[in-house]
BAVEXLUM-430674 format. One record per residue: residue number from 0; residue in one letter; x, y, z of N, C-alpha, C, O, CB in turn. Coordinates in pm, 1 decimal. Glycine has a CB too. Example, Ala and Ser with C-alpha at 12.3 -4.5 7.8 and 13.67 -1.06 7.14 Angstrom:
REM residues 2
<node num="0" residu="A" n_u="1319.0" n_v="-569.0" n_w="780.0" ca_u="1230.0" ca_v="-450.0" ca_w="780.0" c_u="1320.0" c_v="-330.0" c_w="780.0" o_u="1423.6" o_v="-331.9" o_w="846.5" cb_u="1130.8" cb_v="-447.3" cb_w="904.6"/>
<node num="1" residu="S" n_u="1285.0" n_v="-225.0" n_w="708.0" ca_u="1367.0" ca_v="-106.0" ca_w="714.0" c_u="1290.0" c_v="3.0" c_w="787.0" o_u="1340.9" o_v="113.8" o_w="803.9" cb_u="1408.4" cb_v="-59.8" cb_w="572.5"/>
REM end
This chain:
REM residues 84
<node num="0" residu="M" n_u="-1204.2" n_v="-3870.7" n_w="-754.5" ca_u="-1097.3" ca_v="-3798.9" ca_w="-838.7" c_u="-1154.5" c_v="-3741.8" c_w="-936.2" o_u="-1184.2" o_v="-3812.9" o_w="-1032.2" cb_u="-992.8" cb_v="-3877.8" cb_w="-893.2"/>
<node num="1" residu="A" n_u="-1180.1" n_v="-3626.8" n_w="-939.4" ca_u="-1237.2" ca_v="-3546.5" ca_w="-1127.4" c_u="-1100.2" c_v="-3552.0" c_w="-1224.1" o_u="-992.0" o_v="-3494.7" o_w="-1212.0" cb_u="-1292.4" cb_v="-3315.8" cb_w="-1119.8"/>
<node num="2" residu="R" n_u="-1132.0" n_v="-3610.4" n_w="-1287.3" ca_u="-1017.5" ca_v="-3622.1" ca_w="-1447.6" c_u="-1041.8" c_v="-3570.4" c_w="-1532.9" o_u="-1127.7" o_v="-3617.2" o_w="-1607.7" cb_u="-993.3" cb_v="-3736.4" cb_w="-1525.3"/>
<node num="3" residu="N" n_u="-1000.1" n_v="-3490.9" n_w="-1552.4" ca_u="-969.8" ca_v="-3394.9" ca_w="-1728.0" c_u="-1026.0" c_v="-3474.9" c_w="-1781.5" o_u="-980.0" o_v="-3580.4" o_w="-1737.8" cb_u="-810.3" cb_v="-3364.2" cb_w="-1816.2"/>
<node num="4" residu="P" n_u="-1137.8" n_v="-3506.1" n_w="-1887.6" ca_u="-1161.1" ca_v="-3566.3" ca_w="-1969.0" c_u="-1130.6" c_v="-3609.0" c_w="-2078.6" o_u="-1146.8" o_v="-3719.0" o_w="-2131.6" cb_u="-1209.1" cb_v="-3547.9" cb_w="-1972.4"/>
<node num="5" residu="K" n_u="-1065.3" n_v="-3476.7" n_w="-2125.3" ca_u="-1012.4" ca_v="-3516.7" ca_w="-2291.2" c_u="-835.0" c_v="-3569.9" c_w="-2266.8" o_u="-749.6" o_v="-3586.4" o_w="-2353.8" cb_u="-1021.2" cb_v="-3331.6" cb_w="-2423.7"/>
<node num="6" residu="S" n_u="-820.4" n_v="-3591.0" n_w="-2084.4" ca_u="-616.4" ca_v="-3615.3" ca_w="-2082.9" c_u="-642.0" c_v="-3726.9" c_w="-2000.8" o_u="-603.3" o_v="-3832.9" o_w="-2049.9" cb_u="-476.0" cb_v="-3470.9" cb_w="-1990.2"/>
<node num="7" residu="G" n_u="-707.8" n_v="-3736.0" n_w="-1865.9" ca_u="-769.2" ca_v="-3851.8" ca_w="-1785.8" c_u="-660.7" c_v="-3816.1" c_w="-1706.9" o_u="-599.8" o_v="-3905.2" o_w="-1647.8" cb_u="-793.0" cb_v="-4015.7" cb_w="-1843.3"/>
<node num="8" residu="D" n_u="-620.3" n_v="-3677.9" n_w="-1694.6" ca_u="-479.2" ca_v="-3618.2" ca_w="-1590.4" c_u="-593.8" c_v="-3537.7" c_w="-1464.2" o_u="-713.0" o_v="-3568.4" o_w="-1465.1" cb_u="-332.0" cb_v="-3454.3" cb_w="-1705.6"/>
<node num="9" residu="M" n_u="-548.6" n_v="-3454.0" n_w="-1380.6" ca_u="-645.6" ca_v="-3497.0" ca_w="-1269.6" c_u="-606.9" c_v="-3305.2" c_w="-1272.2" o_u="-503.1" o_v="-3239.7" o_w="-1263.6" cb_u="-598.2" cb_v="-3648.7" cb_w="-1106.5"/>
<node num="10" residu="T" n_u="-746.3" n_v="-3273.3" n_w="-1288.0" ca_u="-759.4" ca_v="-3119.5" ca_w="-1278.4" c_u="-714.3" c_v="-2986.8" c_w="-1157.2" o_u="-657.6" o_v="-2978.5" o_w="-1048.3" cb_u="-892.5" cb_v="-3115.7" cb_w="-1288.0"/>
<node num="11" residu="T" n_u="-773.3" n_v="-2907.0" n_w="-1246.0" ca_u="-646.2" ca_v="-2815.7" ca_w="-1166.6" c_u="-743.8" c_v="-2781.3" c_w="-1022.0" o_u="-683.4" o_v="-2736.7" o_w="-924.5" cb_u="-582.3" cb_v="-2630.3" cb_w="-1277.0"/>
<node num="12" residu="R" n_u="-898.9" n_v="-2804.1" n_w="-1012.3" ca_u="-923.6" ca_v="-2805.3" ca_w="-876.2" c_u="-897.7" c_v="-2909.7" c_w="-821.8" o_u="-871.3" o_v="-2887.5" o_w="-703.7" cb_u="-1034.0" cb_v="-2777.7" cb_w="-843.4"/>
<node num="13" residu="E" n_u="-891.5" n_v="-3012.5" n_w="-846.4" ca_u="-894.5" ca_v="-3092.6" ca_w="-798.8" c_u="-810.3" c_v="-3124.7" c_w="-690.4" o_u="-844.5" o_v="-3132.4" o_w="-572.4" cb_u="-900.0" cb_v="-3146.0" cb_w="-870.2"/>
<node num="14" residu="A" n_u="-674.5" n_v="-3146.7" n_w="-747.6" ca_u="-493.1" ca_v="-3066.4" ca_w="-750.4" c_u="-491.1" c_v="-2966.4" c_w="-612.4" o_u="-448.6" o_v="-2990.7" o_w="-499.5" cb_u="-457.5" cb_v="-2928.9" cb_w="-931.3"/>
<node num="15" residu="G" n_u="-551.7" n_v="-2849.6" n_w="-665.9" ca_u="-545.4" ca_v="-2821.8" ca_w="-565.2" c_u="-684.6" c_v="-2805.5" c_w="-381.2" o_u="-699.2" o_v="-2743.5" o_w="-275.9" cb_u="-486.8" cb_v="-2726.6" cb_w="-630.7"/>
<node num="16" residu="R" n_u="-729.8" n_v="-2886.9" n_w="-445.3" ca_u="-814.6" ca_v="-2941.9" ca_w="-326.1" c_u="-730.1" c_v="-3032.6" c_w="-234.0" o_u="-710.8" o_v="-2986.9" o_w="-121.3" cb_u="-942.0" cb_v="-3028.4" cb_w="-380.1"/>
<node num="17" residu="L" n_u="-661.7" n_v="-3186.0" n_w="-270.0" ca_u="-562.1" ca_v="-3206.1" ca_w="-241.7" c_u="-411.7" c_v="-3151.1" c_w="-169.5" o_u="-352.2" o_v="-3198.7" o_w="-72.8" cb_u="-569.3" cb_v="-3230.1" cb_w="-314.2"/>
<node num="18" residu="G" n_u="-388.7" n_v="-3074.4" n_w="-225.7" ca_u="-273.7" ca_v="-2997.7" ca_w="-152.0" c_u="-303.4" c_v="-2891.5" c_w="-59.0" o_u="-222.2" o_v="-2819.2" o_w="-1.3" cb_u="-188.2" cb_v="-2936.6" cb_w="-245.0"/>
<node num="19" residu="G" n_u="-477.7" n_v="-2890.0" n_w="-48.3" ca_u="-522.2" ca_v="-2798.0" ca_w="116.7" c_u="-523.8" c_v="-2890.7" c_w="200.8" o_u="-500.9" o_v="-2882.9" o_w="321.5" cb_u="-681.0" cb_v="-2715.9" cb_w="140.0"/>
<node num="20" residu="E" n_u="-549.5" n_v="-2975.8" n_w="142.3" ca_u="-627.6" ca_v="-3139.2" ca_w="272.0" c_u="-516.8" c_v="-3182.2" c_w="305.6" o_u="-524.2" o_v="-3221.7" o_w="422.0" cb_u="-732.3" cb_v="-3307.9" cb_w="202.3"/>
<node num="21" residu="K" n_u="-353.3" n_v="-3203.4" n_w="237.2" ca_u="-256.3" ca_v="-3183.9" ca_w="284.0" c_u="-211.9" c_v="-3085.4" c_w="393.3" o_u="-195.6" o_v="-3134.5" o_w="504.9" cb_u="-210.9" cb_v="-3176.4" cb_w="200.8"/>
<node num="22" residu="V" n_u="-191.7" n_v="-2965.2" n_w="379.4" ca_u="-168.9" ca_v="-2859.2" ca_w="445.3" c_u="-262.7" c_v="-2851.5" c_w="555.4" o_u="-215.3" o_v="-2785.3" o_w="647.8" cb_u="-170.4" cb_v="-2752.4" cb_w="364.3"/>
<node num="23" residu="R" n_u="-386.1" n_v="-2898.5" n_w="579.5" ca_u="-452.1" ca_v="-2892.9" ca_w="646.6" c_u="-423.1" c_v="-2995.1" c_w="776.1" o_u="-417.5" o_v="-2985.5" o_w="898.7" cb_u="-549.4" cb_v="-2895.6" cb_w="576.2"/>
<node num="24" residu="D" n_u="-408.0" n_v="-3100.7" n_w="672.1" ca_u="-318.7" ca_v="-3274.2" ca_w="741.0" c_u="-192.6" c_v="-3224.3" c_w="876.2" o_u="-187.2" o_v="-3245.3" o_w="997.4" cb_u="-179.3" cb_v="-3380.0" cb_w="553.4"/>
<node num="25" residu="K" n_u="-88.9" n_v="-3137.6" n_w="760.3" ca_u="7.4" ca_v="-3154.4" ca_w="813.0" c_u="-13.7" c_v="-3000.7" c_w="916.6" o_u="34.3" o_v="-3030.2" o_w="1026.0" cb_u="130.9" cb_v="-3182.5" cb_w="702.7"/>
<node num="26" residu="Y" n_u="-60.3" n_v="-2869.9" n_w="920.7" ca_u="-24.9" ca_v="-2802.7" ca_w="1026.1" c_u="-156.7" c_v="-2747.7" c_w="1079.6" o_u="-141.8" o_v="-2640.1" o_w="1137.4" cb_u="79.3" cb_v="-2702.4" cb_w="994.1"/>
<node num="27" residu="G" n_u="-262.4" n_v="-2786.4" n_w="1075.9" ca_u="-380.5" ca_v="-2771.1" ca_w="1134.8" c_u="-441.4" c_v="-2731.0" c_w="1086.6" o_u="-385.2" o_v="-2701.3" o_w="981.2" cb_u="-396.5" cb_v="-2729.9" cb_w="1216.4"/>
<node num="28" residu="V" n_u="-618.9" n_v="-2674.8" n_w="1081.9" ca_u="-675.7" ca_v="-2557.3" ca_w="1059.9" c_u="-638.7" c_v="-2439.6" c_w="1105.1" o_u="-652.3" o_v="-2329.2" o_w="1052.4" cb_u="-773.9" cb_v="-2564.3" cb_w="1087.3"/>
<node num="29" residu="E" n_u="-579.8" n_v="-2475.7" n_w="1229.2" ca_u="-543.6" ca_v="-2272.1" ca_w="1309.0" c_u="-443.9" c_v="-2228.0" c_w="1165.1" o_u="-433.3" o_v="-2111.0" o_w="1128.5" cb_u="-385.7" cb_v="-2257.0" cb_w="1541.3"/>
<node num="30" residu="F" n_u="-385.7" n_v="-2327.3" n_w="1104.9" ca_u="-267.4" ca_v="-2188.3" ca_w="1007.6" c_u="-339.1" c_v="-2155.2" c_w="931.8" o_u="-296.8" o_v="-2058.0" o_w="869.3" cb_u="-118.9" cb_v="-2220.2" cb_w="912.4"/>
<node num="31" residu="Y" n_u="-476.8" n_v="-2203.5" n_w="889.1" ca_u="-516.3" ca_v="-2164.0" ca_w="775.9" c_u="-550.0" c_v="-1966.7" c_w="831.2" o_u="-519.4" o_v="-1861.4" o_w="775.1" cb_u="-663.4" cb_v="-2283.2" cb_w="719.3"/>
<node num="32" residu="S" n_u="-620.5" n_v="-1994.6" n_w="956.2" ca_u="-683.8" ca_v="-1825.9" ca_w="1054.5" c_u="-531.4" c_v="-1736.0" c_w="1038.0" o_u="-529.9" o_v="-1634.0" o_w="969.1" cb_u="-734.4" cb_v="-1859.9" cb_w="1302.1"/>
<node num="33" residu="E" n_u="-445.3" n_v="-1770.2" n_w="1086.4" ca_u="-327.3" ca_v="-1746.8" ca_w="1139.3" c_u="-204.7" c_v="-1666.3" c_w="986.5" o_u="-121.9" o_v="-1577.2" o_w="967.3" cb_u="-280.8" cb_v="-1919.9" cb_w="1213.4"/>
<node num="34" residu="I" n_u="-267.9" n_v="-1765.8" n_w="924.8" ca_u="-133.8" ca_v="-1681.7" ca_w="757.0" c_u="-229.7" c_v="-1559.5" c_w="720.4" o_u="-211.3" o_v="-1443.8" o_w="682.6" cb_u="-107.4" cb_v="-1822.3" cb_w="539.0"/>
<node num="35" residu="G" n_u="-333.3" n_v="-1633.6" n_w="747.3" ca_u="-462.0" ca_v="-1516.4" ca_w="672.1" c_u="-515.7" c_v="-1372.8" c_w="795.8" o_u="-609.8" o_v="-1305.2" o_w="754.3" cb_u="-653.5" cb_v="-1643.8" cb_w="633.6"/>
<node num="36" residu="Q" n_u="-465.0" n_v="-1338.2" n_w="917.5" ca_u="-443.3" ca_v="-1237.4" ca_w="977.2" c_u="-278.7" c_v="-1204.3" c_w="953.5" o_u="-250.3" o_v="-1087.0" o_w="977.8" cb_u="-494.4" cb_v="-1258.2" cb_w="1116.5"/>
<node num="37" residu="K" n_u="-195.5" n_v="-1267.3" n_w="921.2" ca_u="-112.1" ca_v="-1224.0" ca_w="919.3" c_u="7.8" c_v="-1124.1" c_w="745.7" o_u="114.0" o_v="-1064.7" o_w="726.9" cb_u="-86.8" cb_v="-1336.5" cb_w="993.7"/>
<node num="38" residu="G" n_u="-170.8" n_v="-1193.8" n_w="637.1" ca_u="-153.2" ca_v="-1085.6" ca_w="487.1" c_u="-205.3" c_v="-1019.0" c_w="550.8" o_u="-140.6" o_v="-916.8" o_w="527.4" cb_u="-213.6" cb_v="-1099.1" cb_w="327.7"/>
<node num="39" residu="G" n_u="-324.9" n_v="-972.2" n_w="665.2" ca_u="-444.7" ca_v="-861.4" ca_w="637.2" c_u="-336.4" c_v="-740.3" c_w="702.9" o_u="-347.2" o_v="-620.1" o_w="678.5" cb_u="-633.4" cb_v="-892.1" cb_w="740.4"/>
<node num="40" residu="E" n_u="-206.7" n_v="-816.3" n_w="811.2" ca_u="-178.4" ca_v="-769.2" ca_w="852.0" c_u="-85.3" c_v="-658.1" c_w="800.8" o_u="-79.6" o_v="-535.3" o_w="795.3" cb_u="-172.2" cb_v="-833.1" cb_w="910.1"/>
<node num="41" residu="I" n_u="-16.9" n_v="-765.4" n_w="767.0" ca_u="83.0" ca_v="-680.8" ca_w="685.4" c_u="73.8" c_v="-632.0" c_w="528.6" o_u="96.4" o_v="-521.9" o_w="478.3" cb_u="198.9" cb_v="-754.9" cb_w="690.9"/>
<node num="42" residu="G" n_u="31.4" n_v="-758.0" n_w="470.5" ca_u="48.2" ca_v="-752.5" ca_w="354.8" c_u="-60.4" c_v="-578.2" c_w="327.2" o_u="-10.0" o_v="-475.5" o_w="281.8" cb_u="0.0" cb_v="-919.5" cb_w="283.4"/>
<node num="43" residu="G" n_u="-202.8" n_v="-591.6" n_w="367.6" ca_u="-275.3" ca_v="-465.2" ca_w="350.8" c_u="-285.8" c_v="-346.0" c_w="376.9" o_u="-346.6" o_v="-253.9" o_w="322.3" cb_u="-341.6" cb_v="-469.9" cb_w="369.7"/>
<node num="44" residu="R" n_u="-206.0" n_v="-354.8" n_w="487.0" ca_u="-139.6" ca_v="-203.3" ca_w="527.9" c_u="-42.8" c_v="-146.2" c_w="447.6" o_u="-46.4" o_v="-35.4" o_w="393.9" cb_u="-69.7" cb_v="-202.3" cb_w="657.9"/>
<node num="45" residu="K" n_u="102.9" n_v="-286.8" n_w="440.4" ca_u="192.5" ca_v="-218.8" ca_w="324.9" c_u="87.7" c_v="-182.2" c_w="218.0" o_u="53.2" o_v="-64.5" o_w="208.0" cb_u="317.7" cb_v="-326.3" cb_w="256.4"/>
<node num="46" residu="G" n_u="48.7" n_v="-252.2" n_w="158.3" ca_u="34.5" ca_v="-198.6" ca_w="-6.2" c_u="-70.1" c_v="-57.3" c_w="-11.0" o_u="-75.0" o_v="16.0" o_w="-109.8" cb_u="-51.0" cb_v="-344.4" cb_w="-118.1"/>
<node num="47" residu="G" n_u="-155.4" n_v="-33.8" n_w="121.0" ca_u="-240.3" ca_v="104.7" ca_w="128.6" c_u="-107.7" c_v="166.7" c_w="170.9" o_u="-91.7" o_v="239.0" o_w="72.6" cb_u="-391.6" cb_v="123.1" cb_w="247.8"/>
<node num="48" residu="N" n_u="-18.2" n_v="185.9" n_w="235.7" ca_u="80.0" ca_v="295.4" ca_w="234.4" c_u="110.6" c_v="277.6" c_w="146.3" o_u="114.9" o_v="391.0" o_w="98.6" cb_u="175.6" cb_v="317.1" cb_w="310.9"/>
<node num="49" residu="T" n_u="155.8" n_v="181.3" n_w="37.4" ca_u="292.5" ca_v="229.2" ca_w="-72.3" c_u="163.3" c_v="344.8" c_w="-188.8" o_u="201.6" o_v="455.8" o_w="-225.6" cb_u="398.6" cb_v="18.6" cb_w="-199.7"/>
<node num="50" residu="T" n_u="28.7" n_v="294.3" n_w="-226.4" ca_u="-56.1" ca_v="360.6" ca_w="-250.9" c_u="-74.7" c_v="505.4" c_w="-206.8" o_u="-102.4" o_v="595.4" o_w="-286.1" cb_u="-132.0" cb_v="295.5" cb_w="-224.3"/>
<node num="51" residu="K" n_u="-62.4" n_v="518.2" n_w="-110.7" ca_u="-154.1" ca_v="608.5" ca_w="-45.0" c_u="-16.4" c_v="768.5" c_w="-101.4" o_u="-42.0" o_v="886.8" o_w="-123.8" cb_u="-189.7" cb_v="550.8" cb_w="180.7"/>
<node num="52" residu="E" n_u="175.7" n_v="661.9" n_w="-106.9" ca_u="266.9" ca_v="786.9" ca_w="-86.1" c_u="272.4" c_v="805.1" c_w="-246.9" o_u="299.1" o_v="907.8" o_w="-309.3" cb_u="435.1" cb_v="761.9" cb_w="7.1"/>
<node num="53" residu="K" n_u="240.7" n_v="680.1" n_w="-295.0" ca_u="258.8" ca_v="723.0" ca_w="-492.7" c_u="146.2" c_v="792.4" c_w="-579.3" o_u="152.7" o_v="790.1" o_w="-702.2" cb_u="271.6" cb_v="571.0" cb_w="-593.5"/>
<node num="54" residu="Y" n_u="43.2" n_v="854.0" n_w="-511.7" ca_u="-68.5" ca_v="877.7" ca_w="-535.6" c_u="-158.4" c_v="962.8" c_w="-507.4" o_u="-237.6" o_v="1016.9" o_w="-584.5" cb_u="-99.1" cb_v="814.3" cb_w="-521.3"/>
<node num="55" residu="G" n_u="-138.7" n_v="984.2" n_w="-317.5" ca_u="-197.0" ca_v="1103.3" ca_w="-253.6" c_u="-289.0" c_v="1061.4" c_w="-225.2" o_u="-312.3" o_v="943.5" o_w="-251.8" cb_u="-215.6" cb_v="1218.1" cb_w="-310.7"/>
<node num="56" residu="P" n_u="-389.6" n_v="1148.0" n_w="-152.6" ca_u="-569.3" ca_v="1074.3" ca_w="-96.3" c_u="-625.8" c_v="1126.3" c_w="-160.7" o_u="-746.4" o_v="1130.7" o_w="-136.2" cb_u="-651.4" cb_v="1090.3" cb_w="49.2"/>
<node num="57" residu="E" n_u="-579.4" n_v="1189.5" n_w="-268.4" ca_u="-695.3" ca_v="1259.6" ca_w="-418.3" c_u="-760.9" c_v="1077.8" c_w="-529.4" o_u="-864.0" o_v="1034.1" o_w="-580.7" cb_u="-521.4" cb_v="1415.4" cb_w="-593.1"/>
<node num="58" residu="F" n_u="-593.0" n_v="1030.5" n_w="-506.2" ca_u="-726.1" ca_v="905.9" ca_w="-580.9" c_u="-793.3" c_v="829.8" c_w="-473.8" o_u="-905.8" o_v="790.5" o_w="-504.9" cb_u="-654.4" cb_v="763.9" cb_w="-691.4"/>
<node num="59" residu="Y" n_u="-770.4" n_v="812.8" n_w="-407.5" ca_u="-898.2" ca_v="709.4" ca_w="-298.7" c_u="-1017.3" c_v="833.0" c_w="-325.1" o_u="-1114.0" o_v="780.4" o_w="-270.1" cb_u="-843.7" cb_v="679.0" cb_w="-58.7"/>
<node num="60" residu="S" n_u="-1058.5" n_v="944.8" n_w="-368.7" ca_u="-1119.4" ca_v="988.6" ca_w="-373.8" c_u="-1222.5" c_v="990.7" c_w="-531.9" o_u="-1330.9" o_v="1021.1" o_w="-581.5" cb_u="-1058.1" cb_v="1065.3" cb_w="-316.7"/>
<node num="61" residu="K" n_u="-1068.5" n_v="924.2" n_w="-558.8" ca_u="-1126.2" ca_v="979.9" ca_w="-733.2" c_u="-1192.2" c_v="836.4" c_w="-761.6" o_u="-1301.3" o_v="835.1" o_w="-818.5" cb_u="-968.2" cb_v="1031.7" cb_w="-886.5"/>
<node num="62" residu="I" n_u="-1127.5" n_v="707.8" n_w="-722.3" ca_u="-1152.2" ca_v="629.5" ca_w="-775.8" c_u="-1347.4" c_v="591.1" c_w="-692.6" o_u="-1455.6" o_v="560.9" o_w="-742.9" cb_u="-1010.8" cb_v="533.0" cb_w="-767.7"/>
<node num="63" residu="G" n_u="-1300.1" n_v="615.2" n_w="-553.1" ca_u="-1470.3" ca_v="627.1" ca_w="-469.0" c_u="-1503.5" c_v="641.0" c_w="-574.2" o_u="-1504.4" o_v="541.9" o_w="-647.3" cb_u="-1534.8" cb_v="747.0" cb_w="-353.0"/>
<node num="64" residu="K" n_u="-1560.8" n_v="820.7" n_w="-645.9" ca_u="-1668.4" ca_v="827.9" ca_w="-662.7" c_u="-1664.4" c_v="729.9" c_w="-837.8" o_u="-1766.6" o_v="677.1" o_w="-881.7" cb_u="-1714.8" cb_v="995.3" cb_w="-638.9"/>
<node num="65" residu="K" n_u="-1547.1" n_v="725.3" n_w="-902.6" ca_u="-1636.8" ca_v="608.0" ca_w="-1017.0" c_u="-1658.7" c_v="489.6" c_w="-958.3" o_u="-1745.6" o_v="418.0" o_w="-1008.0" cb_u="-1556.8" cb_v="560.1" cb_w="-1160.7"/>
<node num="66" residu="G" n_u="-1596.1" n_v="449.9" n_w="-857.8" ca_u="-1699.6" ca_v="328.6" ca_w="-822.0" c_u="-1826.7" c_v="379.2" c_w="-765.9" o_u="-1905.0" o_v="286.5" o_w="-786.6" cb_u="-1639.5" cb_v="224.9" cb_w="-711.7"/>
<node num="67" residu="G" n_u="-1893.5" n_v="477.3" n_w="-704.6" ca_u="-2035.0" ca_v="449.6" ca_w="-700.4" c_u="-2066.3" c_v="487.3" c_w="-822.5" o_u="-2161.0" o_v="418.3" o_w="-860.4" cb_u="-2117.2" cb_v="515.0" cb_w="-595.9"/>
<node num="68" residu="Q" n_u="-2014.7" n_v="606.0" n_w="-948.4" ca_u="-2093.1" ca_v="603.3" ca_w="-1068.0" c_u="-2157.8" c_v="498.7" c_w="-1124.7" o_u="-2271.6" o_v="485.5" o_w="-1170.0" cb_u="-2030.7" cb_v="639.0" cb_w="-1152.0"/>
<node num="69" residu="K" n_u="-2005.3" n_v="381.2" n_w="-1107.2" ca_u="-2062.7" ca_v="198.4" ca_w="-1169.7" c_u="-2153.6" c_v="182.6" c_w="-1072.1" o_u="-2257.1" o_v="195.6" o_w="-1137.6" cb_u="-1936.3" cb_v="37.3" cb_w="-1166.4"/>
<node num="70" residu="V" n_u="-2186.7" n_v="164.1" n_w="-964.1" ca_u="-2310.9" ca_v="121.2" ca_w="-872.0" c_u="-2415.1" c_v="152.2" c_w="-908.3" o_u="-2501.3" o_v="72.1" o_w="-944.2" cb_u="-2317.5" cb_v="162.3" cb_w="-751.5"/>
<node num="71" residu="K" n_u="-2433.7" n_v="338.2" n_w="-905.0" ca_u="-2568.4" ca_v="391.4" ca_w="-926.7" c_u="-2599.6" c_v="360.4" c_w="-1111.8" o_u="-2718.7" o_v="357.4" o_w="-1142.7" cb_u="-2566.9" cb_v="579.8" cb_w="-873.0"/>
<node num="72" residu="E" n_u="-2512.8" n_v="342.2" n_w="-1207.7" ca_u="-2617.7" ca_v="297.2" ca_w="-1362.7" c_u="-2586.4" c_v="116.0" c_w="-1334.8" o_u="-2682.8" o_v="50.6" o_w="-1374.4" cb_u="-2523.3" cb_v="380.9" cb_w="-1584.8"/>
<node num="73" residu="L" n_u="-2507.5" n_v="55.4" n_w="-1293.8" ca_u="-2576.7" ca_v="-54.1" ca_w="-1231.2" c_u="-2678.7" c_v="-111.8" c_w="-1179.1" o_u="-2699.1" o_v="-232.9" o_w="-1187.9" cb_u="-2548.7" cb_v="-68.8" cb_w="-1181.9"/>
<node num="74" residu="I" n_u="-2749.1" n_v="-34.3" n_w="-1122.8" ca_u="-2945.5" ca_v="-45.9" ca_w="-991.8" c_u="-3023.4" c_v="-16.1" c_w="-1102.7" o_u="-3121.0" o_v="-83.3" o_w="-1136.1" cb_u="-2999.8" cb_v="117.8" cb_w="-818.0"/>
<node num="75" residu="D" n_u="-2959.4" n_v="141.6" n_w="-1195.7" ca_u="-2993.6" ca_v="226.9" ca_w="-1275.1" c_u="-3084.9" c_v="120.3" c_w="-1411.9" o_u="-3202.0" o_v="109.1" o_w="-1448.0" cb_u="-2846.4" cb_v="318.0" cb_w="-1312.8"/>
<node num="76" residu="A" n_u="-2949.6" n_v="57.8" n_w="-1454.1" ca_u="-2990.2" ca_v="-109.3" ca_w="-1516.4" c_u="-3092.5" c_v="-174.0" c_w="-1515.5" o_u="-3190.2" o_v="-185.9" o_w="-1589.4" cb_u="-2933.6" cb_v="-206.6" cb_w="-1467.9"/>
<node num="77" residu="G" n_u="-3028.0" n_v="-252.1" n_w="-1337.7" ca_u="-3152.3" ca_v="-359.3" ca_w="-1317.1" c_u="-3314.6" c_v="-284.9" c_w="-1271.3" o_u="-3422.7" o_v="-343.7" o_w="-1267.8" cb_u="-3097.6" cb_v="-474.0" cb_w="-1175.0"/>
<node num="78" residu="K" n_u="-3293.5" n_v="-175.1" n_w="-1247.5" ca_u="-3444.1" ca_v="-129.0" ca_w="-1239.0" c_u="-3485.2" c_v="-113.0" c_w="-1431.3" o_u="-3589.0" o_v="-152.8" o_w="-1484.2" cb_u="-3454.8" cb_v="59.4" cb_w="-1127.2"/>
<node num="79" residu="R" n_u="-3381.1" n_v="-51.6" n_w="-1493.2" ca_u="-3519.6" ca_v="-120.7" ca_w="-1637.2" c_u="-3533.8" c_v="-187.4" c_w="-1631.8" o_u="-3650.1" o_v="-204.8" o_w="-1595.4" cb_u="-3532.5" cb_v="-140.2" cb_w="-1770.1"/>
<node num="80" residu="A" n_u="-3436.6" n_v="-346.4" n_w="-1659.6" ca_u="-3509.1" ca_v="-445.7" ca_w="-1648.7" c_u="-3599.5" c_v="-545.4" c_w="-1603.3" o_u="-3655.3" o_v="-643.2" o_w="-1653.0" cb_u="-3481.3" cb_v="-461.8" cb_w="-1656.8"/>
<node num="81" residu="L" n_u="-3594.3" n_v="-465.9" n_w="-1448.3" ca_u="-3750.6" ca_v="-498.8" ca_w="-1465.7" c_u="-3860.6" c_v="-454.2" c_w="-1491.9" o_u="-3965.0" o_v="-503.7" o_w="-1449.4" cb_u="-3789.4" cb_v="-528.8" cb_w="-1399.8"/>
<node num="82" residu="E" n_u="-3852.0" n_v="-334.3" n_w="-1580.5" ca_u="-3979.9" ca_v="-199.6" ca_w="-1578.7" c_u="-4004.3" c_v="-271.2" c_w="-1744.6" o_u="-4049.2" o_v="-208.0" o_w="-1840.3" cb_u="-3909.9" cb_v="39.5" cb_w="-1560.5"/>
<node num="83" residu="E" n_u="-3968.6" n_v="-393.8" n_w="-1746.3" ca_u="-3896.6" ca_v="-478.4" ca_w="-1912.2" c_u="-4028.1" c_v="-529.0" c_w="-1913.1" o_u="-4064.8" o_v="-604.1" o_w="-2003.5" cb_u="-3736.0" cb_v="-626.6" cb_w="-1919.9"/>
REM end
């Protein structure tokens, strides 16, 4: 078990791993797949609809263009770094 060197306590990572193992042992591996599907079906659709209602379809166009510009900048910076 990993210990925090300063205090000797369990690290957050180790606590999460042990908690995950307990859930797996109690509910089985299929449980993770099931809750993942529910979250994607309900949470993603509900959140997307809320955003669409709040900001409208133009919002998606605007953030898509911003994202595309950022990717272009990163690609150009990478190319410049390779040339140097």
